[in-house]
N, C-alpha and C positions, 0 to 999 in steps of 0.2 A: 731460235733465230727466225726472224721475219724477212722474207724476200721482198724487195721493192719492185714494183712494176708501175708503169705509167698507165693509170686507170683510163686515160683518154683513148688508149689503144684497145681497150675492151669495149668495142663499139658495135658488135653484132649480137643480136638476140638469138639465143638457141634454147631449145627445150630438150631436156634429158627425159626419155620415156622409159617406163618399166614394163617388162613383160607381165601380162596378167591373163587370167582365164577369161575368155570371152563367152558371151551368151550365144555364139554361133556354132553350128555343127556342120560337118561335111555330110555327104550322102549316106555314109554308113554309120553315122552317129558319133564320130570322134569329135571332141571339143577342139575348136580352132583357137590358136593363140591370138591374143589381142594386146594392144599397147595402150597404156594410160600415161598421161603427162605426170611426171614425177617432180621435176624441178626446172624452173626457167632462170636463166642468168645471162649476163653479158660476157662475151668472149672476144678474144683476138684470134683471128683465123689465118693460118698460113698453109701453104701447100697448094694442092690442086694438080700436082704432078700425077702422071699415070704410070702404072707398072704393068708390064705384059704378063698375062697368064694364058695358059693353053686350055681352051675348052672347045671340044669338037674340032680340034686341029686348026682353029683360027685364033690368032692373037687378039686379045681383048684388053683394052685399056681399063685399069681400075683407078678411079680418082681417089686419092688419099689426101686428107686434110688433118691438120693439127689444130685442136681447139684449146686455147689457153684460157683458163678460168680461175677465179678466186676459189680457194678452198672454203668449205663450210662443213659443219658436222653432219649435215644431211647427206653429203657425198662420200662419207667415210667408207661405206660398204658397197659402193657401185662396182660393177664388174663387167667383163666383156661378154657375159652370157645372157644376163637378164636385163640389160640396158642397151639403149641406142640413142643417137642424137638426131633431132629433127632441126633442120636449118633450111630456110627458104622452101618449105614444102618438099624437101628431099630428105631421105633417111640414110643415116650413116651407121654402119656396124662398127662398134668399138673394138679395136684390136689391142690397145695398150693404154694403160693409165699410169702416168708418172707423177707422183707426189714429190715435186722437186726438192731434193736434199732432205726429204722426209720432214719438212719444216711446217707442214699444215698451213701453207700460205698460198701456194699456187699449184694447180694441176695442169698437166698437158695431156690431153686425150687424143690419141692417134686413132683415126677412124677412116673407113673406106665406104664410099658410096655404094648403097645396095643395088643389086642388079634389077 
């Protein structure tokens, strides 16, 4: 079953990045994580709402967005640990990936703006 979407709404360019080993090291010799571009695509973006979290007894707003993208085989194994989204030079931690109706047609990726 293929899900229909108005492709005109997929009008924002995003890049999905993959965690990779970097050639940088901290002061005691531990290798620092790096990110490489994995896949670029067009998305419809909704959200922008904040949710409160407690850190150091101060409420802090977390900006959450939903990125709706077309499914492709390259995205079959993305997860919320080794991947993130870059959009407008900001980075979003992936929290959830929904393959709508498991139809391999559309994905909705819920992500939170990195601190």
